[in-house]
C-alpha positions, 0 to 999 in steps of 0.5 A: 500500500505504501508504494501507491501512496509514495507514487501519489506523493511523487506526483504531488511534488512534481505538480501533476496532481493538484488537491483542493485549493487552500484558499478557495474550495470548490462548492461542487465535487469533481466527478472526474476525480471521484472516478479516480478513488481506489478502494481496498479491504485490508487486515491490519495489526497482528495477533489478537490486534488484527482487525478488518478495515477499508481504505479509500485513496484519492488518485487524481487529486490526492493531497497527501493527508490521511483521515481516520473515520470512526463509524456509527454503530452500523459499522464497516459494512454499512453503505452510508458509512462507506459512501461518506468515506468515499466522498471524503476521498473524492476531495483528495484524502486517504481515508481508513475506516476500521471495523470497530465492532469486529464483525458484530455491528448493530442491526436495525431489526434489534430492539433499542432496549438491547443497545446498552448490552450490545455496547457493553460487549464492545469493551472501551479498552478493546475499541481504544486499542483497535483505534490505536492499531488503526492510527499506527497503521496510517502513521507507518504507511504515510511515513514510509511514503515520505509524508510527515503531515498530521492526520485528521479524525472524523466520527459519527454517533458512536464514532463521534464520541470516540473523537474526544477520547482519541484526541485527549490521548493523542496530545497533538502528536498525530492528529491535527484536528477532529470532526465529530458529528452528533457524538453519542455520550461524549465525555466532558473529562476527555474534552478538557484534555484535547489539544487541537481544534475540533468541529462539532456538528449536530441537529437541534432535534437530536435526542442522542446528542442534545445541543446543550451537551454539545455546547458545554463540550465546545466551551471546554475545547481548544479556543479555535473549536467550533459548534454548528447546530442545524435547526430542525435536524435529528440524529444522523442527518449528515451521513444518512439524509432521509428527505430532500431538506436533510439532503440540503443540510447534509451538503452544507455540513459536508462543505463546512467539514471540508473547509475545516479540514482544509484550514486545519490540515492542508493549510497548517502543514 
Protein backbone atom coordinates (compact mmCIF):
# COMPACT_ATOMS: atom_id res chain seq x y z
CA UNK A 1 0.00 0.00 0.00
CA UNK A 2 2.79 2.45 0.83
CA UNK A 3 4.13 2.13 -2.71
CA UNK A 4 0.83 3.54 -4.03
CA UNK A 5 0.99 6.39 -1.53
CA UNK A 6 4.63 7.09 -2.38
CA UNK A 7 3.76 7.29 -6.08
CA UNK A 8 0.89 9.66 -5.32
CA UNK A 9 3.14 11.93 -3.24
CA UNK A 10 5.70 11.97 -6.08
CA UNK A 11 3.04 13.21 -8.47
CA UNK A 12 2.04 15.90 -5.97
CA UNK A 13 5.65 17.03 -5.60
CA UNK A 14 6.12 17.20 -9.37
CA UNK A 15 2.92 19.18 -9.80
CA UNK A 16 1.00 16.54 -11.76
CA UNK A 17 -1.69 16.16 -9.08
CA UNK A 18 -3.36 19.17 -7.50
CA UNK A 19 -5.65 18.97 -4.47
CA UNK A 20 -8.38 21.36 -3.35
CA UNK A 21 -7.30 24.97 -3.22
CA UNK A 22 -6.05 26.11 0.17
CA UNK A 23 -7.73 29.47 -0.30
CA UNK A 24 -10.91 28.81 -2.22
CA UNK A 25 -12.69 25.45 -2.02
CA UNK A 26 -14.94 24.44 -4.91
CA UNK A 27 -18.59 24.03 -3.99
CA UNK A 28 -19.18 21.04 -6.25
CA UNK A 29 -17.49 17.66 -6.17
CA UNK A 30 -15.17 16.92 -9.07
CA UNK A 31 -16.93 13.92 -10.63
CA UNK A 32 -13.88 13.01 -12.69
CA UNK A 33 -11.78 12.97 -9.53
CA UNK A 34 -14.35 10.76 -7.83
CA UNK A 35 -13.86 8.21 -10.56
CA UNK A 36 -10.21 8.03 -9.52
CA UNK A 37 -10.57 6.80 -5.95
CA UNK A 38 -9.01 3.46 -5.09
CA UNK A 39 -10.81 1.34 -2.52
CA UNK A 40 -9.45 -1.76 -0.86
CA UNK A 41 -10.26 -4.12 2.01
CA UNK A 42 -7.42 -4.61 4.48
CA UNK A 43 -6.46 -6.59 7.53
CA UNK A 44 -4.22 -4.55 9.81
CA UNK A 45 -2.44 -5.34 13.07
CA UNK A 46 -1.12 -8.67 14.31
CA UNK A 47 -2.38 -11.48 16.51
CA UNK A 48 -5.30 -10.51 18.71
CA UNK A 49 -4.96 -6.92 17.45
CA UNK A 50 -5.82 -7.88 13.87
CA UNK A 51 -8.87 -6.05 12.54
CA UNK A 52 -10.52 -5.53 9.18
CA UNK A 53 -10.66 -2.11 7.56
CA UNK A 54 -11.46 -0.26 4.36
CA UNK A 55 -9.04 2.18 2.76
CA UNK A 56 -10.11 4.77 0.18
CA UNK A 57 -7.34 6.71 -1.54
CA UNK A 58 -7.72 9.58 -3.99
CA UNK A 59 -5.55 9.18 -7.07
CA UNK A 60 -6.08 12.18 -9.32
CA UNK A 61 -6.21 14.94 -6.68
CA UNK A 62 -4.51 13.33 -3.68
CA UNK A 63 -3.37 15.94 -1.14
CA UNK A 64 -1.23 13.52 0.87
CA UNK A 65 -3.32 13.76 4.07
CA UNK A 66 -4.72 10.74 5.92
CA UNK A 67 -8.13 10.64 7.62
CA UNK A 68 -9.21 8.07 10.20
CA UNK A 69 -13.00 7.69 10.03
CA UNK A 70 -14.81 6.13 13.00
CA UNK A 71 -18.23 4.82 12.02
CA UNK A 72 -21.56 4.83 13.75
CA UNK A 73 -22.92 1.64 15.35
CA UNK A 74 -23.83 0.14 11.97
CA UNK A 75 -20.17 -0.36 11.26
CA UNK A 76 -17.83 -1.04 8.42
CA UNK A 77 -20.22 -2.80 6.03
CA UNK A 78 -22.90 -0.13 6.18
CA UNK A 79 -23.35 1.57 2.82
CA UNK A 80 -23.88 5.05 4.33
CA UNK A 81 -20.58 4.87 6.21
CA UNK A 82 -18.77 3.62 3.10
CA UNK A 83 -20.34 6.26 0.86
CA UNK A 84 -19.30 9.08 3.18
CA UNK A 85 -15.72 7.77 3.37
CA UNK A 86 -15.66 7.57 -0.41
CA UNK A 87 -16.91 11.13 -0.70
CA UNK A 88 -14.18 12.40 1.65
CA UNK A 89 -11.61 10.60 -0.51
CA UNK A 90 -13.11 12.30 -3.57
CA UNK A 91 -11.88 15.54 -2.07
CA UNK A 92 -8.27 14.38 -2.13
CA UNK A 93 -7.86 12.47 1.14
CA UNK A 94 -6.76 8.98 2.11
CA UNK A 95 -9.45 7.53 4.37
CA UNK A 96 -9.19 4.48 6.65
CA UNK A 97 -12.39 3.01 8.15
CA UNK A 98 -11.64 0.32 10.77
CA UNK A 99 -14.13 -2.35 11.84
CA UNK A 100 -14.57 -1.22 15.45
CA UNK A 101 -17.17 -3.90 16.14
CA UNK A 102 -15.17 -6.90 14.90
CA UNK A 103 -17.92 -8.18 12.58
CA UNK A 104 -20.73 -7.59 15.09
CA UNK A 105 -22.30 -4.21 14.24
CA UNK A 106 -25.70 -3.07 15.45
CA UNK A 107 -28.61 -4.07 13.21
CA UNK A 108 -31.86 -2.22 12.60
CA UNK A 109 -34.01 -5.21 13.49
CA UNK A 110 -32.85 -5.19 17.13
CA UNK A 111 -34.85 -3.58 19.90
CA UNK A 112 -33.32 -0.37 21.24
CA UNK A 113 -33.60 -1.88 24.73
CA UNK A 114 -30.73 -4.18 23.71
CA UNK A 115 -28.41 -1.32 22.74
CA UNK A 116 -26.64 -0.94 26.08
CA UNK A 117 -25.98 -4.70 26.48
CA UNK A 118 -24.65 -4.77 22.92
CA UNK A 119 -22.38 -1.79 23.59
CA UNK A 120 -21.13 -3.48 26.76
CA UNK A 121 -19.88 -6.40 24.63
CA UNK A 122 -17.56 -3.99 22.84
CA UNK A 123 -15.35 -3.02 25.76
CA UNK A 124 -13.96 0.54 25.60
CA UNK A 125 -10.41 -0.75 26.14
CA UNK A 126 -10.61 -3.09 23.15
CA UNK A 127 -12.16 -0.41 20.91
CA UNK A 128 -9.49 2.10 22.00
CA UNK A 129 -6.81 -0.45 21.19
CA UNK A 130 -8.29 -1.05 17.72
CA UNK A 131 -8.29 2.70 17.08
CA UNK A 132 -4.65 2.84 18.22
CA UNK A 133 -3.82 -0.05 15.87
CA UNK A 134 -5.51 1.81 13.00
CA UNK A 135 -3.68 5.03 13.84
CA UNK A 136 -0.32 3.25 13.94
CA UNK A 137 -1.01 1.64 10.56
CA UNK A 138 -1.72 5.02 9.00
CA UNK A 139 1.33 6.65 10.57
CA UNK A 140 3.59 3.81 9.38
CA UNK A 141 2.16 3.88 5.85
CA UNK A 142 2.45 7.62 5.44
CA UNK A 143 5.93 7.78 6.94
CA UNK A 144 7.03 5.03 4.55
CA UNK A 145 5.60 7.11 1.72
CA UNK A 146 7.57 10.16 2.84
CA UNK A 147 4.77 12.19 4.43
CA UNK A 148 5.05 14.00 7.77
CA UNK A 149 1.59 15.59 7.69
CA UNK A 150 -0.81 15.38 10.61
CA UNK A 151 -3.79 13.03 10.34
CA UNK A 152 -7.42 14.07 10.55
CA UNK A 153 -10.16 12.34 12.56
CA UNK A 154 -13.87 12.10 11.67
CA UNK A 155 -16.59 10.26 13.58
CA UNK A 156 -20.36 9.75 13.58
CA UNK A 157 -22.59 9.00 16.58
CA UNK A 158 -20.65 6.27 18.47
CA UNK A 159 -17.53 7.18 16.50
CA UNK A 160 -18.22 10.87 17.06
CA UNK A 161 -17.89 10.40 20.82
CA UNK A 162 -14.65 8.45 20.40
CA UNK A 163 -13.13 11.51 18.70
CA UNK A 164 -12.66 13.31 22.01
CA UNK A 165 -11.17 10.26 23.73
CA UNK A 166 -8.68 9.69 20.91
CA UNK A 167 -7.60 13.33 20.73
CA UNK A 168 -7.27 13.57 24.52
CA UNK A 169 -4.88 10.62 24.49
CA UNK A 170 -3.04 11.77 21.37
CA UNK A 171 -1.90 15.08 22.92
CA UNK A 172 -1.48 16.67 19.47
CA UNK A 173 1.23 14.22 18.40
CA UNK A 174 -0.52 12.56 15.44
CA UNK A 175 -3.84 14.29 14.73
CA UNK A 176 -4.19 17.90 13.65
CA UNK A 177 -7.94 18.17 14.13
CA UNK A 178 -11.16 16.20 14.62
CA UNK A 179 -14.71 16.45 13.31
CA UNK A 180 -17.48 14.97 15.46
CA UNK A 181 -20.95 14.53 14.01
CA UNK A 182 -23.64 14.16 16.70
CA UNK A 183 -21.42 12.26 19.16
CA UNK A 184 -23.31 9.78 21.34
CA UNK A 185 -22.47 10.11 25.06
CA UNK A 186 -19.43 12.37 24.71
CA UNK A 187 -17.02 12.55 27.64
CA UNK A 188 -16.58 16.01 29.17
CA UNK A 189 -13.44 14.94 31.05
CA UNK A 190 -11.84 13.82 27.77
CA UNK A 191 -12.77 17.12 26.12
CA UNK A 192 -10.76 19.03 28.73
CA UNK A 193 -7.59 17.24 27.60
CA UNK A 194 -7.97 17.79 23.84
CA UNK A 195 -5.16 19.99 22.50
CA UNK A 196 -6.32 20.53 18.89
CA UNK A 197 -9.35 22.36 17.42
CA UNK A 198 -12.49 20.25 17.00
CA UNK A 199 -15.54 20.83 14.82
CA UNK A 200 -18.79 19.63 16.44
CA UNK A 201 -21.89 19.30 14.24
CA UNK A 202 -25.34 18.24 15.43
CA UNK A 203 -29.05 18.87 14.88
CA UNK A 204 -31.34 20.83 17.19
CA UNK A 205 -33.78 17.88 17.38
CA UNK A 206 -31.21 15.15 18.06
CA UNK A 207 -32.31 13.12 21.12
CA UNK A 208 -28.98 11.26 21.29
CA UNK A 209 -26.76 14.32 21.13
CA UNK A 210 -28.52 17.25 22.85
CA UNK A 211 -27.42 20.73 21.82
CA UNK A 212 -26.87 21.67 25.46
CA UNK A 213 -24.32 18.88 25.88
CA UNK A 214 -22.53 19.79 22.65
CA UNK A 215 -22.29 23.45 23.64
CA UNK A 216 -20.90 22.50 27.06
CA UNK A 217 -18.28 20.36 25.36
CA UNK A 218 -17.47 23.19 22.96
CA UNK A 219 -16.89 25.58 25.85
CA UNK A 220 -14.04 23.48 27.28
CA UNK A 221 -12.37 22.59 23.99
CA UNK A 222 -9.41 24.42 22.44
CA UNK A 223 -10.36 28.00 21.58
CA UNK A 224 -10.42 27.51 17.78
CA UNK A 225 -13.04 24.77 18.13
CA UNK A 226 -16.49 25.37 16.66
CA UNK A 227 -20.03 24.13 17.33
CA UNK A 228 -22.50 24.08 14.43
CA UNK A 229 -26.19 23.30 15.06
CA UNK A 230 -28.63 22.66 12.21
CA UNK A 231 -32.14 23.72 13.17
CA UNK A 232 -34.82 21.06 12.91
CA UNK A 233 -32.43 18.21 12.16
CA UNK A 234 -32.28 14.95 14.07
CA UNK A 235 -29.70 12.22 14.51
CA UNK A 236 -27.68 11.06 11.51
CA UNK A 237 -28.86 13.71 9.05
CA UNK A 238 -25.38 14.35 7.59
CA UNK A 239 -24.40 10.84 6.52
CA UNK A 240 -27.93 9.34 6.44
CA UNK A 241 -30.20 12.04 4.97
CA UNK A 242 -33.76 10.81 4.50
CA UNK A 243 -35.50 13.81 2.88
CA UNK A 244 -34.61 16.47 0.28
CA UNK A 245 -34.40 19.02 3.11
CA UNK A 246 -31.95 16.82 5.01
CA UNK A 247 -30.01 16.34 1.78
CA UNK A 248 -29.55 20.12 1.51
CA UNK A 249 -28.33 20.44 5.09
CA UNK A 250 -26.13 17.37 4.70
CA UNK A 251 -24.42 19.07 1.76
CA UNK A 252 -23.96 22.25 3.80
CA UNK A 253 -22.50 20.27 6.69
CA UNK A 254 -20.14 18.45 4.34
CA UNK A 255 -18.92 21.78 2.94
CA UNK A 256 -18.33 23.11 6.46
CA UNK A 257 -16.34 19.96 7.27
CA UNK A 258 -14.39 20.13 4.02
CA UNK A 259 -13.38 23.75 4.62
CA UNK A 260 -12.48 22.92 8.20
CA UNK A 261 -10.20 20.05 7.15
CA UNK A 262 -8.59 22.26 4.52
CA UNK A 263 -7.91 25.02 7.05
CA UNK A 264 -6.59 22.77 9.82
CA UNK A 265 -4.77 20.05 7.86
CA UNK A 266 -3.79 21.37 4.45
CA UNK A 267 -3.06 25.00 5.30
CA UNK A 268 -1.15 24.20 8.50
CA UNK A 269 1.18 21.55 7.08
